[in-house]
C-alpha positions as CSV (number, residue, x, y, z in Angstrom):
1,X,-45.9,-34.7,0.7
2,X,-42.9,-36.6,2.1
3,X,-42.0,-39.6,-0.3
4,X,-41.6,-41.3,3.1
5,X,-44.9,-40.7,4.4
6,X,-46.1,-41.3,1.0
7,X,-44.4,-44.9,1.1
8,X,-45.6,-45.8,4.6
9,X,-49.3,-45.2,3.3
10,X,-48.8,-47.0,0.0
11,X,-47.3,-50.3,2.3
12,X,-50.8,-50.7,4.0
13,X,-52.7,-49.8,1.2
14,X,-50.7,-52.4,-0.9
15,X,-51.5,-54.9,2.0
16,X,-55.1,-54.2,1.9
17,X,-55.0,-54.9,-2.2
18,X,-53.3,-58.5,-1.3
19,X,-55.5,-59.4,1.2
20,X,-58.7,-58.5,-0.8
21,X,-57.5,-59.6,-4.1
22,X,-58.6,-63.4,-3.9
23,X,-61.7,-63.2,-2.4
24,X,-62.7,-60.8,-4.9
25,X,-61.7,-63.0,-8.3
26,X,-62.3,-66.4,-6.5
27,X,-65.3,-66.7,-8.6
28,X,-63.7,-66.3,-12.3
29,X,-59.9,-67.8,-10.7
30,X,-62.4,-70.8,-10.0
31,X,-63.5,-70.9,-13.5
32,X,-60.5,-70.4,-15.2
33,X,-58.4,-73.2,-13.3
34,X,-61.5,-75.7,-13.5
35,X,-61.3,-75.7,-9.4
36,X,-64.0,-75.9,-6.9
37,X,-64.4,-73.9,-3.7
38,X,-62.6,-75.8,-1.6
39,X,-59.4,-75.6,-3.8
40,X,-59.9,-71.8,-3.6
41,X,-59.8,-72.1,0.2
42,X,-56.7,-73.4,0.1
43,X,-55.1,-70.8,-1.9
44,X,-56.6,-68.4,0.5
45,X,-55.0,-70.5,3.3
46,X,-51.5,-70.7,1.3
47,X,-51.4,-67.1,1.2
48,X,-51.9,-66.8,4.9
49,X,-50.0,-69.4,5.8
50,X,-47.2,-67.6,4.1
51,X,-47.8,-64.4,5.2
52,X,-47.8,-66.0,9.0
53,X,-44.2,-67.9,8.3
54,X,-42.4,-65.1,6.4
55,X,-43.4,-61.9,8.7
56,X,-41.1,-63.8,11.3
57,X,-38.2,-63.3,9.1
58,X,-39.6,-59.7,6.9
59,X,-39.6,-57.8,10.6
60,X,-35.6,-58.9,11.5
61,X,-34.5,-58.3,7.6
62,X,-36.5,-54.7,7.7
63,X,-34.2,-53.8,10.6
64,X,-30.8,-55.2,9.1
65,X,-31.3,-53.8,5.6
66,X,-33.1,-50.7,5.9
67,X,-37.3,-49.7,4.8
68,X,-36.5,-48.9,1.3
69,X,-34.7,-52.0,0.2
70,X,-37.7,-54.1,1.4
71,X,-40.5,-51.8,0.5
72,X,-38.8,-52.4,-3.2
73,X,-38.9,-56.0,-2.9
74,X,-42.4,-55.9,-1.4
75,X,-43.9,-53.7,-4.4
76,X,-42.2,-55.2,-7.2
77,X,-42.8,-58.5,-5.7
78,X,-46.5,-57.7,-5.1
79,X,-46.9,-57.0,-8.7
80,X,-44.8,-59.6,-10.1
81,X,-46.9,-61.8,-7.7
82,X,-50.6,-60.6,-9.2
83,X,-49.2,-61.1,-12.8
84,X,-48.3,-65.0,-12.3
85,X,-52.0,-65.2,-10.7
86,X,-53.0,-63.8,-14.0
87,X,-51.5,-66.3,-15.7
88,X,-52.3,-69.4,-14.3
89,X,-53.2,-71.8,-15.7
90,X,-53.3,-74.5,-13.3
91,X,-53.8,-75.0,-9.5
92,X,-50.3,-75.4,-8.8
93,X,-49.5,-72.2,-10.9
94,X,-51.8,-70.2,-8.8
95,X,-50.4,-72.4,-5.5
96,X,-46.9,-70.8,-6.1
97,X,-48.2,-67.4,-6.7
98,X,-50.1,-67.1,-3.7
99,X,-47.6,-68.4,-2.0
100,X,-45.0,-65.9,-2.6
101,X,-47.9,-62.9,-2.5
102,X,-47.6,-63.5,1.0
103,X,-43.5,-62.8,1.5
104,X,-45.1,-59.3,-0.8
105,X,-47.6,-58.5,1.6
106,X,-45.4,-59.1,4.6
107,X,-42.4,-56.8,3.1
108,X,-44.9,-54.0,2.8
109,X,-47.3,-54.4,5.9
110,X,-43.8,-54.5,7.6
111,X,-42.6,-51.2,6.0
112,X,-45.9,-49.6,6.4
113,X,-46.5,-50.2,10.1
114,X,-43.1,-49.7,11.7
115,X,-42.1,-46.6,9.2
116,X,-45.2,-45.0,9.5
117,X,-44.9,-44.1,13.4
118,X,-41.5,-43.1,13.0
119,X,-42.4,-40.3,10.6
120,X,-46.1,-39.5,11.7
121,X,-47.3,-36.9,14.0
122,X,-43.3,-36.6,14.7
123,X,-42.5,-39.9,15.7
124,X,-44.5,-38.8,19.3
125,X,-48.2,-40.6,18.7
126,X,-47.7,-44.6,17.7
127,X,-51.2,-45.5,18.2
128,X,-52.4,-42.3,16.4
129,X,-49.9,-42.8,13.5
130,X,-51.1,-46.4,13.4
131,X,-54.8,-45.7,13.4
132,X,-54.1,-43.2,10.3
133,X,-51.9,-45.5,8.4
134,X,-54.3,-48.5,8.6
135,X,-57.1,-46.0,7.2
136,X,-54.9,-46.8,4.1
137,X,-55.0,-50.7,4.7
138,X,-59.2,-50.3,4.5
139,X,-59.3,-48.1,1.2
140,X,-56.8,-51.2,-0.1
141,X,-59.4,-54.0,0.5
142,X,-62.2,-51.7,0.0
143,X,-61.4,-50.7,-3.4
144,X,-60.0,-53.5,-5.0
145,X,-63.1,-55.6,-5.6
146,X,-65.0,-52.4,-6.6
147,X,-61.9,-52.1,-9.6
148,X,-62.0,-55.9,-10.1
149,X,-65.8,-55.9,-10.1
150,X,-66.0,-52.9,-12.5
151,X,-63.4,-54.3,-14.9
152,X,-63.8,-58.1,-14.6
153,X,-67.1,-58.4,-17.4
154,X,-65.6,-56.0,-19.4
155,X,-61.9,-56.9,-20.3
156,X,-62.0,-60.2,-18.6
157,X,-59.9,-62.1,-15.6
158,X,-56.2,-61.9,-16.6
159,X,-56.1,-57.9,-17.6
160,X,-58.4,-57.2,-14.8
161,X,-55.7,-59.3,-12.5
162,X,-52.5,-57.3,-13.9
163,X,-54.1,-54.4,-13.7
164,X,-54.4,-54.6,-10.2
165,X,-50.8,-56.0,-9.9
166,X,-50.0,-52.7,-11.9
167,X,-51.0,-50.3,-9.3
168,X,-48.5,-52.2,-7.0
169,X,-45.9,-50.7,-8.6
170,X,-46.9,-46.8,-8.4
171,X,-45.1,-46.7,-5.2
172,X,-42.1,-47.5,-6.2
173,X,-41.6,-43.9,-7.2
174,X,-41.8,-42.7,-3.4
175,X,-39.5,-45.7,-2.2
176,X,-36.9,-44.7,-5.0
177,X,-36.8,-40.7,-4.0
178,X,-37.6,-41.1,-0.1
179,X,-34.9,-40.7,2.4
180,X,-35.4,-43.3,4.6
181,X,-34.4,-43.5,8.8
182,X,-31.2,-45.9,8.8
183,X,-31.5,-49.1,10.5
184,X,-29.8,-49.8,13.8
185,X,-26.2,-49.8,13.6
186,X,-24.5,-53.3,14.6
187,X,-27.9,-55.0,13.9
188,X,-27.9,-58.9,13.9
189,X,-31.0,-60.9,12.9
190,X,-30.7,-63.6,16.2
191,X,-30.9,-60.3,18.3
192,X,-34.7,-61.0,17.3
193,X,-35.0,-64.1,19.3
194,X,-34.3,-61.8,22.3
195,X,-37.2,-60.2,22.0
196,X,-39.7,-63.2,22.7
197,X,-38.6,-62.8,26.6
198,X,-40.1,-59.4,26.3
199,X,-43.8,-59.7,28.3
200,X,-44.9,-56.7,26.0
201,X,-44.1,-58.3,22.7
202,X,-46.3,-61.7,24.1
203,X,-48.9,-59.2,25.8
204,X,-49.2,-57.2,22.4
205,X,-48.7,-60.3,20.2
206,X,-51.5,-62.6,22.3
207,X,-53.7,-59.6,22.3
208,X,-53.5,-59.2,18.5
209,X,-54.4,-63.1,18.5
210,X,-58.1,-62.5,19.9
211,X,-58.3,-59.4,17.5
212,X,-57.4,-60.8,14.6
213,X,-59.4,-63.3,15.3
214,X,-62.5,-61.1,15.7
215,X,-62.0,-58.8,12.6
216,X,-60.9,-61.9,10.3
217,X,-64.0,-64.3,11.3
218,X,-66.3,-61.1,11.0
219,X,-65.6,-60.5,7.8
220,X,-66.0,-64.0,6.8
221,X,-68.9,-64.8,8.0
222,X,-71.2,-61.3,8.2
223,X,-72.9,-62.0,4.7
224,X,-73.4,-65.8,6.3
225,X,-74.8,-64.3,9.6
226,X,-77.3,-61.5,7.7
227,X,-78.5,-64.3,5.3
228,X,-80.1,-66.1,8.5
229,X,-82.0,-63.0,8.6
230,X,-83.0,-63.6,5.3
231,X,-81.6,-60.6,3.6
232,X,-80.7,-60.9,0.0
233,X,-77.2,-61.5,-1.0
234,X,-77.1,-58.2,-2.1
235,X,-78.2,-56.4,1.1
236,X,-75.9,-58.6,3.3
237,X,-72.8,-57.6,1.0
238,X,-74.1,-54.1,1.4
239,X,-74.2,-54.4,5.2
240,X,-70.7,-56.0,5.0
241,X,-69.6,-52.9,2.8
242,X,-70.7,-51.0,5.9
243,X,-68.4,-52.8,8.5
244,X,-65.6,-51.9,6.8
245,X,-66.5,-48.0,6.0
246,X,-67.4,-47.7,9.6
247,X,-63.9,-49.7,10.5
248,X,-62.1,-47.2,8.3
249,X,-64.0,-44.0,9.4
250,X,-63.5,-45.2,13.3
251,X,-59.5,-45.5,12.4
252,X,-59.2,-42.2,11.1
253,X,-61.4,-40.2,13.8
254,X,-58.9,-42.2,16.6
255,X,-56.1,-40.7,14.6
256,X,-57.1,-37.2,15.1
257,X,-59.1,-37.6,18.4
258,X,-57.0,-39.6,21.0
259,X,-54.1,-38.4,22.7
260,X,-50.8,-40.1,23.1
261,X,-51.0,-40.4,26.6
262,X,-54.9,-41.9,26.4
263,X,-54.2,-44.8,24.0
264,X,-53.2,-47.0,26.5
265,X,-57.3,-46.9,27.8
266,X,-58.6,-47.1,24.0
267,X,-58.3,-51.0,23.6
268,X,-59.6,-52.6,26.8
269,X,-62.3,-50.2,26.3
270,X,-63.3,-50.8,22.8
271,X,-62.8,-54.8,24.1
272,X,-65.7,-54.0,26.6
273,X,-68.1,-52.1,24.1
274,X,-67.0,-55.1,21.4
275,X,-68.6,-57.9,23.9
276,X,-71.7,-56.1,24.0
277,X,-72.1,-55.3,20.3
278,X,-71.1,-59.2,19.4
279,X,-73.5,-60.1,21.9
280,X,-76.1,-58.1,20.4
281,X,-75.5,-59.8,17.1
282,X,-76.0,-63.1,18.6
283,X,-79.2,-62.2,20.3
284,X,-80.6,-59.7,17.3
285,X,-84.0,-60.9,16.7
286,X,-84.6,-58.9,13.3
287,X,-82.5,-58.2,10.5
288,X,-82.4,-54.1,11.0
289,X,-80.8,-54.9,14.7
290,X,-78.5,-57.4,13.1
291,X,-77.3,-55.3,10.6
292,X,-76.9,-52.3,12.8
293,X,-75.3,-54.2,15.7
294,X,-72.6,-55.4,12.8
295,X,-71.9,-51.9,11.3
296,X,-71.7,-50.7,14.9
297,X,-69.0,-53.8,15.7
298,X,-67.0,-52.9,12.8
299,X,-66.6,-49.2,14.2
300,X,-65.8,-50.4,17.6
301,X,-63.1,-52.9,15.9
302,X,-61.7,-50.3,13.5
303,X,-59.1,-48.9,16.1
304,X,-57.8,-51.4,18.2
305,X,-55.6,-53.2,15.7
306,X,-53.7,-49.9,15.1
307,X,-53.6,-48.8,18.6
308,X,-52.4,-52.2,19.9
309,X,-49.3,-52.0,17.5
310,X,-49.2,-48.1,18.8
311,X,-49.2,-49.5,22.6
312,X,-46.9,-52.3,22.3
313,X,-44.4,-50.2,20.4
314,X,-44.1,-47.7,23.2
315,X,-43.9,-50.7,25.7
316,X,-40.8,-52.4,23.8
317,X,-39.6,-50.4,20.8
318,X,-40.5,-49.7,17.5
319,X,-39.3,-51.9,14.9
320,X,-39.8,-54.4,12.1
321,X,-38.6,-57.5,14.7
322,X,-41.3,-56.6,17.2
323,X,-44.0,-55.9,14.4
324,X,-42.8,-59.4,12.7
325,X,-43.5,-61.0,15.9
326,X,-46.6,-59.4,17.5
327,X,-48.5,-59.8,13.8
328,X,-47.1,-63.7,13.3
329,X,-48.7,-64.4,16.7
330,X,-52.4,-62.3,15.5
331,X,-51.9,-64.4,12.2
332,X,-52.5,-67.5,13.9
333,X,-55.8,-66.4,15.6
334,X,-57.0,-64.9,11.7
335,X,-55.7,-68.8,10.7
336,X,-57.8,-71.0,13.1
337,X,-60.7,-69.0,14.4
338,X,-62.5,-69.0,11.4
339,X,-62.0,-72.1,11.1
340,X,-63.4,-73.0,14.3
341,X,-66.5,-70.7,13.7
342,X,-67.2,-72.7,10.4
343,X,-67.0,-75.9,11.8
344,X,-69.5,-74.8,14.7
345,X,-72.0,-73.0,12.3
346,X,-72.4,-75.9,10.2
347,X,-73.2,-78.7,13.3
348,X,-75.4,-75.5,14.8
349,X,-76.0,-72.3,13.3
350,X,-74.4,-69.0,12.7
351,X,-75.2,-67.2,15.3
352,X,-74.9,-69.4,18.5
353,X,-71.1,-70.2,16.9
354,X,-70.5,-66.7,16.8
355,X,-71.0,-67.0,20.8
356,X,-67.4,-68.0,20.6
357,X,-66.3,-64.0,19.7
358,X,-68.2,-63.2,22.9
359,X,-65.3,-64.9,24.8
360,X,-62.3,-63.8,22.6
361,X,-63.6,-60.2,22.7
362,X,-63.6,-61.1,27.0
363,X,-60.1,-62.4,26.6
364,X,-58.9,-58.8,24.5
365,X,-60.2,-57.3,27.4
366,X,-57.9,-58.7,29.9
367,X,-55.1,-59.0,27.6
368,X,-54.8,-55.5,26.6
369,X,-55.7,-54.5,29.8
370,X,-52.4,-56.3,31.0
371,X,-50.3,-54.6,28.0
372,X,-51.7,-51.0,29.1
373,X,-51.1,-51.0,32.7
374,X,-49.3,-54.2,33.5
375,X,-46.0,-53.4,30.9
376,X,-44.0,-50.6,31.6
377,X,-43.3,-48.0,28.9
378,X,-39.8,-49.0,27.3
379,X,-37.1,-46.5,28.2
380,X,-37.2,-43.1,26.2
381,X,-34.1,-42.2,23.9
382,X,-30.9,-41.0,25.3
383,X,-30.6,-37.4,25.3
384,X,-27.4,-37.0,23.4
385,X,-24.6,-33.4,23.6
386,X,-25.4,-31.3,20.6
387,X,-22.3,-32.5,19.4
388,X,-23.2,-36.1,19.6
389,X,-26.3,-35.6,17.9
390,X,-25.0,-33.6,15.0
391,X,-22.7,-37.0,14.2
392,X,-26.0,-39.0,13.8
393,X,-26.3,-39.8,10.0
394,X,-30.2,-40.0,10.6
395,X,-31.9,-37.6,8.0
396,X,-34.0,-34.7,10.0
397,X,-36.5,-35.4,7.8
398,X,-37.9,-38.7,8.9
399,X,-36.6,-39.4,12.5
400,X,-36.8,-43.1,13.8
401,X,-37.9,-44.4,16.7
402,X,-36.0,-44.0,20.2
403,X,-34.8,-47.5,20.4
404,X,-33.0,-46.9,16.9
405,X,-31.6,-43.6,18.7
406,X,-30.2,-46.1,21.1
407,X,-29.1,-48.1,19.1
408,X,-27.2,-45.7,16.6
409,X,-24.8,-44.9,19.7
410,X,-24.0,-48.4,21.4
């Protein structure tokens, strides 16, 4: 397989690893550092806050420096940060590692999610490419806890986390030998600010705010919700795994079944169904209905994030700057909504607090419909004479997005 494609897959896989590792080791980490759950929560918040800040910078830097440099920085920095976390002997040391891990995570995230649509499916189906890519995010997020659970009791915390860090070094081989699309000529980071005037960026970003609110909150509270149905910890954990497997499976199906011209319908329709399935979770009177609604919700949510990214690229441009802005707005939802749900769950109960997510899903219907049908597609790339096309320096094996073609001939 082309090393460029492997780099794109590895980027989103590495993001899944970075985002799941803290939750996977939190008990041993607390024991290692002699901290309580509140402090562990602060470490997770530090990772998310760092990601929110740095994705806004790394997106434009990717357009400026190119995929290869940002990918190498991301994979190397990710390994180093996990080794720092493995060796941390104090809360402050772990905090620094988590803050730096946010930088690494956004490097691999931006590379994976913007490189993939340029090199998969001939660069002609952004939504399908994003769905296929984000299957690998789910794989990273799913297998990291399994690896850690298998090794933690045998070799200890430090060696286990160090091995996870070493895994992130493997994709360096792909990044080093790949021939990547060239960055847009003459790009300046200040150009990214001008994107804030694009309706497609705001519509896509706010829709991602809603989606990431849903996914992050459900992932964090599914076990709490199922325990309210008097399920054991083990059965609740199994149902959570089912949620993630359903989400990954749905993305894989969407990648190969949704035509490019039908992608605009996907998110509004799925958001309507999500309203129904989340409402069913709230109304469920039995554990079996609750579990079924939970897994079905995971299946429905699966294609939404990658399809939203793909549709937004169609409406704007497939660039690191666009991705950085919309993902940053989306991360606000991932940061704020779990706290809000947690507050109401403590005051009322988890099932009634999930009613808030029904409202969020309704907002997602409106915003995604506006993005799909209220924002015109970006202008296609300008057709070039054969002589001019031959003068371009972009490798044929890794075509880049149309907006980059336009930038390179200005």
